[in-house]
C-alpha positions in Angstrom: 57.0 -9.0 -46.6 55.3 -8.6 -43.4 52.1 -9.5 -42.8 49.6 -7.8 -40.5 47.4 -9.4 -37.7 45.3 -12.3 -38.9 44.1 -13.3 -35.4 45.1 -16.4 -35.1 48.5 -15.7 -34.1 47.6 -14.2 -30.6 47.9 -16.4 -27.5 46.2 -15.7 -24.5 49.2 -13.8 -22.7 48.9 -11.2 -25.4 45.1 -10.5 -24.9 44.5 -6.9 -23.6 43.9 -7.5 -19.7 40.4 -6.0 -19.3 37.3 -6.5 -17.6 34.1 -5.8 -19.1 31.4 -5.2 -16.7 28.4 -4.5 -17.9 24.8 -4.5 -16.9 22.6 -6.6 -19.1 19.7 -4.6 -19.5 17.0 -6.7 -21.3 16.3 -9.3 -18.2 16.1 -6.8 -15.6 13.7 -5.5 -17.7 12.0 -8.7 -18.5 11.6 -9.4 -14.7 10.6 -6.0 -14.1 7.6 -6.3 -16.6 6.9 -9.8 -15.6 6.3 -8.4 -11.8 4.4 -5.1 -13.1 1.7 -7.7 -15.3 1.4 -9.8 -12.1 1.0 -7.1 -9.7 -1.7 -5.4 -11.9 -3.7 -8.3 -12.9 -4.0 -10.3 -9.7 -5.7 -7.9 -7.0 -8.0 -7.6 -9.9 -8.8 -11.0 -10.1 -8.8 -11.9 -6.5 -12.3 -11.6 -5.1 -12.6 -8.7 -2.4 -13.1 -9.4 1.3 -15.4 -6.4 2.7 -16.6 -5.9 5.9 -19.9 -4.6 4.8 -22.6 -5.8 3.0 -22.7 -7.1 -0.2 -24.5 -4.8 -2.5 -27.2 -5.2 -4.5 -25.6 -4.9 -8.4 -27.6 -2.9 -10.9 -26.5 -1.3 -14.4 -28.1 2.1 -13.6 -26.7 3.2 -10.4 -26.2 6.5 -9.8 -23.1 8.3 -7.3 -24.8 9.6 -4.0 -22.1 12.5 -3.1 -23.7 13.4 0.2 -23.9 9.8 1.1 -20.1 10.1 1.8 -20.7 13.2 4.3 -19.9 12.7 8.1 -23.4 13.5 9.3 -25.1 11.1 6.8 -27.4 8.8 8.3 -26.7 5.2 6.7 -28.6 2.0 8.1 -27.1 -1.2 7.0 -29.0 -4.7 6.6 -26.6 -7.6 6.8 -27.7 -11.2 5.7 -28.0 -12.6 9.3 -30.6 -9.9 10.3 -28.1 -7.5 12.1 -28.8 -3.7 11.6 -26.6 -1.5 12.2 -26.6 2.3 12.7 -23.4 4.3 11.4 -21.1 1.7 12.6 -22.6 0.5 15.9 -25.3 -2.5 16.0 -29.0 -1.5 17.2 -32.0 -3.0 17.6 -34.7 -2.0 15.1 -36.7 -0.4 18.0 -34.0 2.1 18.7 -33.8 3.1 15.1 -36.2 5.9 14.9 -34.8 7.6 18.1 -31.6 7.6 16.6 -32.8 9.3 13.2 -35.0 11.8 15.2 -31.5 12.5 17.2 -29.8 13.0 14.4 -31.9 15.2 12.7 -32.1 17.3 15.9 -28.2 17.8 15.8 -28.7 18.9 12.0 -28.1 15.9 9.6 -30.3 15.7 6.5 -33.7 14.5 6.3 -32.6 11.6 4.0 -32.1 8.1 5.2 -29.3 5.8 3.3 -30.1 2.0 3.5 -27.2 -0.4 2.9 -28.7 -3.9 2.4 -27.3 -6.8 1.5 -28.0 -8.6 -1.6 -28.9 -11.7 0.1 -30.7 -10.1 3.7 -34.6 -11.1 4.0 -37.0 -9.0 2.5 -38.6 -8.8 5.8 -35.6 -7.6 7.5 -35.4 -4.8 5.1 -39.0 -3.9 5.5 -38.9 -3.8 9.2 -36.2 -0.7 8.8 -38.5 0.9 6.1 -41.2 1.0 8.6 -39.2 2.2 11.4 -37.9 5.2 9.2 -41.4 5.9 8.1 -42.2 6.3 11.6 -39.7 9.4 11.8 -41.5 11.2 8.9 -38.9 10.9 6.6 -40.0 10.1 3.0 -36.7 10.1 1.3 -34.7 7.0 1.4 -31.9 5.7 -0.9 -30.6 2.5 -1.8 -26.9 1.4 -2.3 -26.2 -0.6 -5.2 -23.1 -1.7 -7.1 -22.8 -0.4 -10.6 -22.3 -2.9 -12.9 -20.1 -2.3 -16.4 -21.6 -3.5 -19.6 
């Protein structure tokens, strides 16, 4: 009686000569998932380095869509007392002339103040006094919205 192949009689020479090439997908997916998680979490944890002032925080800050216009009059007050009109450093005494000039060129009669949260109150008060000399009463302050 001839018995069938049981597996233990076959030698290495009788095994079929096949090369199994298959990419194991699970390690590939695991590494990609780990990289995805790292690149999603790390930017949220690291502090952002901005060149502008650190804005005061408020839960009730609203979006000011007209502030992103090219002709918006933005005055920045840094914590060291420097004052910027747009992107240029100016003296406080020059501020009314710059504002009047931009109003003549068609800008809104609204001034946006981007004051640093650590700026001295006296510096901000001087800027507001110079803005009031131009006759503009519509002044908006930038603030960063804090979520609950």
